[in-house]
C-alpha positions as CSV (number, residue, x, y, z in Angstrom):
1,M,85.6,158.8,128.1
2,A,82.0,157.9,128.4
3,P,80.3,158.4,131.8
4,K,79.7,155.0,134.0
5,Y,76.8,156.4,136.1
6,R,74.9,159.8,136.8
7,Q,73.4,161.0,140.1
8,I,69.9,161.5,141.3
9,P,69.7,164.2,143.8
10,T,68.1,163.1,147.4
11,K,65.5,165.8,147.3
12,T,64.2,164.8,144.1
13,P,61.2,163.0,145.5
14,E,60.1,165.8,147.2
15,S,60.5,168.5,144.4
16,F,57.4,170.1,143.2
17,D,58.2,169.5,139.6
18,F,59.2,166.0,139.7
19,N,55.7,165.2,141.4
20,D,53.9,167.6,138.8
21,I,55.1,165.2,136.1
22,P,51.7,163.9,135.1
23,S,52.4,160.2,134.7
24,D,54.9,157.4,136.3
25,F,56.4,157.0,132.8
26,G,57.3,160.6,132.7
27,R,58.8,160.5,136.4
28,M,60.8,157.5,135.2
29,F,61.7,159.2,131.9
30,W,63.2,162.3,133.9
31,L,65.3,160.3,136.2
32,M,66.6,158.2,133.5
33,L,67.2,161.1,131.4
34,P,70.8,162.1,132.4
35,I,72.0,158.8,131.1
36,A,71.6,159.8,127.8
37,L,72.9,163.0,127.9
38,D,76.5,164.0,127.2
39,S,79.0,166.1,129.4
40,E,77.1,169.5,128.7
41,G,73.6,167.8,129.5
42,R,72.7,167.9,125.6
43,G,70.8,165.1,123.8
44,I,69.3,164.8,120.3
45,D,65.6,165.9,120.4
46,N,64.5,162.8,118.5
47,T,62.0,160.1,120.0
48,Q,63.9,157.2,118.4
49,W,67.3,158.4,119.6
50,L,65.8,158.6,123.3
51,R,64.1,155.2,122.9
52,S,67.6,153.7,121.9
53,K,69.5,155.2,124.9
54,L,66.8,154.6,127.6
55,F,64.6,151.6,126.5
56,P,66.7,149.7,123.9
57,I,65.3,146.3,124.6
58,R,61.4,147.5,125.5
59,E,59.3,145.7,123.1
60,D,56.1,148.0,123.4
61,D,55.5,151.2,121.6
62,V,56.4,154.1,123.9
63,T,56.8,156.7,121.4
64,E,53.8,158.9,122.2
65,Q,54.9,158.7,125.8
66,I,58.3,160.0,125.0
67,C,56.6,162.7,122.8
68,S,54.4,163.6,125.6
69,T,57.0,163.6,128.3
70,M,59.4,165.5,126.3
71,D,56.8,168.4,125.6
72,W,55.7,168.6,129.2
73,L,59.5,169.1,130.3
74,A,59.8,171.7,127.7
75,T,56.7,173.5,128.6
76,K,57.6,173.4,132.5
77,G,61.2,174.8,131.5
78,M,63.2,171.6,132.9
79,I,64.6,171.3,129.2
80,V,65.1,173.5,126.5
81,R,65.1,172.8,122.7
82,Y,67.0,174.4,120.3
83,Q,68.0,173.9,116.7
84,A,71.7,174.1,115.2
85,E,73.0,173.7,111.8
86,G,69.2,172.3,110.7
87,R,69.0,169.6,113.5
88,K,67.2,169.6,116.6
89,Y,68.7,169.0,120.0
90,F,67.9,170.0,123.6
91,Y,69.5,170.2,127.1
92,S,68.8,169.8,130.8
93,V,68.8,173.1,132.4
94,N,70.4,172.1,135.6
95,F,72.3,169.1,134.6
96,K,75.5,171.1,135.8
97,T,74.2,171.6,138.9
98,Y,73.4,167.9,140.1
99,Q,76.1,165.7,137.9
100,T,79.6,166.0,139.1
101,G,82.7,164.5,137.3
102,T,81.5,165.7,133.7
103,D,85.0,167.5,133.4
104,K,86.3,163.7,133.0
105,E,84.0,162.8,130.4
106,S,84.5,163.0,126.7
107,Q,83.8,166.6,124.9
108,S,80.4,166.9,123.8
109,F,80.2,166.5,120.0
110,L,76.8,168.0,119.8
111,P,76.5,171.7,119.3
112,A,76.1,174.4,121.4
113,P,72.9,176.2,121.8
114,P,72.7,179.5,119.7
115,P,73.5,182.6,121.3
116,L,71.0,184.6,122.7
117,E,70.0,187.9,120.8
118,K,68.4,189.8,123.5
119,P,69.5,190.1,127.2
120,T,67.8,187.8,129.5
121,P,65.7,188.6,132.5
122,D,67.5,188.2,135.6
123,L,64.5,185.9,136.6
124,L,65.7,183.4,133.9
125,Q,69.0,183.9,134.1
126,T,69.7,182.5,137.7
127,N,69.6,178.9,136.4
128,S,68.6,178.4,132.6
129,G,70.4,181.5,130.8
130,V,67.8,181.6,128.3
131,T,65.6,184.1,126.9
132,P,61.2,183.6,126.7
133,D,61.7,184.3,123.0
134,L,64.0,181.5,122.6
135,L,62.0,179.3,124.6
136,Q,58.7,180.2,123.1
137,T,60.3,179.5,119.5
138,N,61.2,176.1,120.5
139,S,58.4,174.8,122.9
140,G,55.6,176.5,121.9
141,V,54.7,178.3,125.2
142,T,54.6,181.9,125.7
143,P,57.1,184.2,127.4
144,D,54.7,184.8,130.6
145,Q,54.3,180.9,130.8
146,V,58.1,180.6,130.4
147,R,58.4,183.0,133.2
148,V,56.1,181.5,135.4
149,N,57.8,178.1,134.8
150,A,61.1,179.0,135.4
151,I,60.2,180.7,138.5
152,Q,58.9,177.1,139.7
153,Y,61.8,174.9,138.5
154,N,64.3,177.6,139.9
155,A,62.5,177.3,143.3
156,D,62.7,173.6,143.3
157,A,66.5,173.7,142.4
158,D,66.8,176.1,145.7
159,A,64.7,174.0,147.5
160,D,66.9,171.0,146.7
161,A,69.9,173.1,148.1
162,S,68.5,174.5,151.3
163,G,65.7,172.0,152.0
164,T,63.1,174.7,152.1
165,Q,60.3,174.5,149.5
166,K,59.1,178.2,148.1
167,K,55.4,178.2,147.2
168,L,54.9,179.4,143.6
169,P,52.6,179.5,140.9
170,L,52.1,176.2,138.9
171,A,52.5,176.0,135.2
172,A,50.1,178.1,133.1
173,A,47.3,175.9,131.0
174,P,47.7,175.5,127.3
175,S,46.6,178.6,125.6
176,D,45.8,176.5,122.5
177,P,41.9,175.7,122.7
178,A,42.8,172.1,120.8
179,D,45.6,171.3,123.8
180,R,43.0,172.2,126.3
181,I,40.7,169.8,125.0
182,W,43.4,167.3,124.4
183,R,44.2,167.7,128.3
184,Q,40.5,167.0,129.2
185,I,40.5,164.0,127.3
186,K,43.9,162.7,128.2
187,S,44.4,164.0,131.6
188,G,48.1,162.7,131.6
189,S,48.7,164.8,128.6
190,L,49.9,168.7,128.4
191,T,49.7,169.2,124.7
192,I,48.9,167.3,121.8
193,P,52.0,165.1,120.9
194,P,53.9,166.8,117.8
195,S,53.6,163.3,115.9
196,L,49.7,163.5,115.9
197,R,49.0,167.3,115.8
198,E,48.4,167.4,112.0
199,T,45.8,164.2,112.5
200,V,44.1,165.4,115.7
201,I,43.8,169.2,115.6
202,P,41.5,168.9,112.3
203,I,39.3,166.6,114.0
204,I,39.0,168.7,117.1
205,D,38.4,171.7,115.1
206,E,35.5,170.2,113.4
207,A,34.1,169.1,116.6
208,L,34.1,172.5,117.9
209,R,32.1,173.5,114.9
210,R,29.6,170.8,115.4
211,N,29.3,171.7,119.3
212,N,29.2,175.6,118.6
213,L,32.8,176.3,119.7
214,D,31.9,174.7,123.4
215,E,35.2,173.2,124.4
216,D,33.7,171.3,127.4
217,I,31.2,169.6,124.9
218,T,33.8,169.0,122.6
219,A,36.4,167.3,125.3
220,A,33.6,165.3,126.4
221,E,32.9,163.9,123.0
222,G,36.3,163.1,122.4
223,K,36.3,161.2,125.9
224,K,33.7,159.2,125.0
225,Y,35.9,157.8,122.4
226,Y,38.9,157.7,124.4
227,D,37.2,155.9,127.2
228,A,35.3,153.5,124.9
229,Y,38.9,152.6,123.3
230,C,40.6,152.0,126.7
231,K,37.6,149.5,127.6
232,T,37.9,147.7,124.5
233,R,39.7,144.1,123.9
234,S,42.0,143.3,121.1
235,K,41.5,139.7,119.6
236,Q,44.2,138.6,121.9
237,G,42.2,139.5,124.7
238,S,43.9,142.2,126.3
239,F,42.7,145.8,126.8
240,Y,43.7,148.5,124.2
241,S,46.8,150.7,125.7
242,P,45.6,153.9,126.8
243,H,48.6,155.2,124.7
244,G,47.1,153.7,121.5
245,K,45.8,156.0,118.9
246,G,42.6,154.0,117.3
247,W,40.3,156.2,119.2
248,I,41.2,159.0,117.3
249,D,40.2,157.6,114.0
250,W,36.9,156.4,115.7
251,W,36.4,160.0,116.7
252,A,36.9,161.0,113.0
253,Q,34.6,158.4,111.7
254,G,31.9,159.3,114.3
255,S,31.4,155.5,115.6
256,I,32.7,153.3,117.9
257,P,33.1,149.4,116.1
258,K,30.9,146.8,117.7
259,S,31.9,143.1,118.1
260,G,30.0,140.2,116.3
261,N,30.5,137.9,119.1
262,G,28.8,139.3,122.1
263,A,31.8,139.3,124.1
264,G,32.9,143.0,123.7
265,H,35.1,144.5,121.0
266,T,37.8,142.2,119.5
267,Y,38.9,144.3,116.6
268,A,42.7,144.8,116.0
269,E,44.3,147.8,117.2
270,E,45.0,149.6,113.8
271,F,47.0,152.5,115.1
272,K,48.9,151.0,118.0
């Protein structure tokens, strides 16, 4: 049978990992995520599927926020992405630790993660049971970064049980220059969302060449367009959403549109 409820651990507000999530949307998403998962803590790694499960009647576009949050959770080691039968799935690492009564639910119809091909380091085996290589394949982070993230997440899990928080290293910064620049432009995002990478990376690469490979100058250039976009009003009079994508097109064109009525920008948000 389907679950009627999910549990939220009382120590969650004190969890370093929970408070490290870079946006209020991300924290809400993490708290609600168990609702979408089956008895094994598995889900389909698809933005539209997640939206239909968690935000079925929400009218605004939260696609980019979902993508960014899922990327962050995977990088942090709180979820693990995998592929089976040519399709993408994920599971929540400590789902079974905090959710009780799952044995009474319907059996999971989603395929299990593929078996590990290499012995797992004891450090990761404690809670996640996945290898650094597997996480690198599915989340795009390095084995060393995974180890740091897994230590931190497991420490939070231990703290939930004992009430004592261990002080450990935070997650490493993105290793890709484009992701580092994106993070400076949009401080709430750790990496460029997968849906935008093909569009954004060539723009950043071109800007890097223009700026003699200086990441800080390139980030400042991109942020100029992002900040201008967030201060621009639509024809309806409301400011553009910080999650909109129109500023990316402005950056690619090298210009910020001007309004003709002297009352600030009034152009429709093309890429919302």
